[in-house]
C-alpha positions as CSV (number, residue, x, y, z in Angstrom):
1,M,148.9,90.6,-95.1
2,K,146.9,89.1,-97.9
3,K,144.2,91.6,-98.9
4,D,141.2,91.0,-101.1
5,I,141.8,92.4,-104.7
6,N,138.6,94.5,-104.4
7,D,140.0,96.1,-101.2
8,I,143.3,96.9,-103.1
9,I,141.4,98.4,-106.0
10,K,139.4,100.6,-103.6
11,E,142.6,101.7,-101.7
12,I,144.4,102.6,-105.0
13,A,141.3,104.6,-106.1
14,L,141.2,106.5,-102.8
15,R,144.9,107.3,-102.6
16,N,145.7,107.8,-106.3
17,N,142.4,108.7,-108.0
18,V,143.1,105.9,-110.5
19,R,140.5,103.2,-111.2
20,L,141.9,99.7,-111.8
21,S,140.1,96.8,-113.4
22,Q,140.3,93.2,-112.2
23,D,142.6,92.3,-115.1
24,D,145.0,95.3,-114.7
25,P,148.7,94.3,-115.0
26,V,149.5,96.1,-111.7
27,L,147.3,93.5,-109.9
28,I,149.3,90.7,-111.6
29,V,152.5,92.3,-110.1
30,Y,150.8,92.5,-106.8
31,T,149.8,88.8,-107.0
32,L,153.4,87.8,-108.0
33,H,154.7,89.9,-105.1
34,E,152.3,88.3,-102.7
35,M,153.3,84.8,-103.9
36,L,157.0,85.6,-103.6
37,L,156.5,87.0,-100.1
38,Q,154.5,83.9,-99.1
39,E,157.3,81.6,-100.5
40,Q,159.9,83.7,-98.7
41,Q,158.0,83.5,-95.5
42,E,157.7,79.7,-95.7
43,Q,161.5,79.4,-96.5
44,Q,162.3,81.7,-93.5
45,N,160.1,79.5,-91.3
46,R,161.9,76.4,-92.5
47,L,165.3,78.1,-91.8
48,L,164.0,79.3,-88.4
49,E,162.9,75.8,-87.5
50,G,166.3,74.4,-88.6
51,F,168.1,77.0,-86.6
52,K,165.9,76.3,-83.6
53,S,166.6,72.5,-83.9
54,E,170.3,73.2,-84.2
55,M,170.3,75.5,-81.2
56,E,168.3,72.9,-79.2
57,A,170.9,70.2,-80.1
58,L,173.8,72.6,-79.3
59,T,172.2,73.5,-76.0
60,Q,171.7,69.8,-75.2
61,R,175.3,69.0,-76.1
62,W,176.5,71.9,-73.9
63,S,174.3,70.7,-71.1
64,D,175.7,67.1,-71.4
65,D,179.2,68.4,-71.5
66,T,178.7,70.6,-68.5
67,K,177.1,67.7,-66.6
68,A,180.0,65.4,-67.5
69,K,182.5,68.0,-66.4
70,S,180.6,68.7,-63.2
71,E,180.6,65.0,-62.5
72,K,184.3,64.7,-63.1
73,V,185.0,67.7,-60.8
74,L,182.7,66.2,-58.1
75,Q,184.4,62.8,-58.4
76,A,187.8,64.4,-58.1
77,S,186.6,66.3,-55.0
78,L,185.3,63.1,-53.5
79,D,188.5,61.2,-54.3
80,A,190.6,64.0,-52.7
81,S,188.3,64.0,-49.7
82,K,188.7,60.2,-49.3
83,Q,192.4,60.5,-49.7
84,T,192.5,63.2,-47.1
85,M,190.4,61.1,-44.7
86,V,192.7,58.1,-45.3
87,N,195.8,60.3,-44.6
88,V,194.3,61.7,-41.4
89,M,193.2,58.3,-40.2
90,Q,196.7,56.9,-40.9
91,K,198.3,59.8,-39.0
92,N,195.9,59.4,-36.1
93,A,196.5,55.6,-36.0
94,T,200.3,56.2,-36.0
95,E,200.0,58.8,-33.2
96,T,197.7,56.5,-31.2
97,A,200.0,53.5,-31.6
98,Q,203.0,55.7,-30.6
99,A,201.1,56.9,-27.5
100,V,200.2,53.3,-26.5
101,K,203.8,52.3,-27.1
102,N,205.0,55.1,-24.9
103,E,202.6,54.2,-22.1
104,V,203.5,50.5,-22.4
105,Q,207.2,51.4,-22.1
106,K,206.5,53.3,-18.9
107,V,204.9,50.2,-17.3
108,P,208.2,48.3,-16.6
109,V,209.6,51.5,-15.0
110,M,206.5,51.8,-12.8
111,I,206.7,48.1,-11.9
112,A,210.4,48.4,-11.0
113,D,209.6,51.5,-8.8
114,Q,206.8,49.6,-7.1
115,M,209.0,46.5,-6.6
116,S,211.8,48.7,-5.1
117,Q,209.3,50.3,-2.7
118,A,207.9,46.8,-1.9
119,K,211.5,45.5,-1.3
120,T,212.3,48.5,1.0
121,L,209.0,47.9,2.9
122,T,209.9,44.2,3.2
123,Y,213.3,44.9,4.6
124,A,211.7,47.3,7.1
125,N,209.2,44.6,8.1
126,I,212.0,42.1,8.5
127,A,213.9,44.5,10.7
128,A,210.8,45.2,12.8
129,S,210.2,41.5,13.1
130,V,213.8,40.9,14.2
131,V,213.4,43.7,16.8
132,T,210.1,42.2,18.0
133,L,211.7,38.7,18.2
134,A,214.7,40.1,20.2
135,S,212.3,41.9,22.5
136,A,210.3,38.8,23.0
137,C,213.5,36.8,23.7
138,V,214.6,39.4,26.3
139,V,211.2,39.2,27.9
140,V,211.2,35.4,28.0
141,Y,214.8,35.3,29.3
142,G,213.9,37.8,31.9
143,L,210.9,35.7,33.0
144,F,212.9,32.5,33.3
145,M,215.8,34.1,35.1
146,A,214.0,35.8,37.6
């Protein structure tokens, strides 16, 4: 934006048909205006840098807050999953224990049934043995009496 004074004098002469000298008060106003613009630009740059720093800090804080909240949500989800797994495992263990108990309770009934069958078979064997003994006695008696 800063132009050479000679360029400004030439531009004014071309546009306005007015010739200015190097010590013309209009050029003093121009110089003051230029200095004020420069100062204002520097101040705006400082404000912009401050705003930029503040935005970066705010963004970092939001990022940290978001990360912390995400970690809390993730931890809560993990805790809920663990609790669900524990509940399912306890339920399965209870069901398994009940199934084993039911099967174990059936064993004495099965043993009693098998004992009853064995007893019946034993009585049948004893009866068959008595019949065989009686037959043998008849045969032996018949041999000696003849």
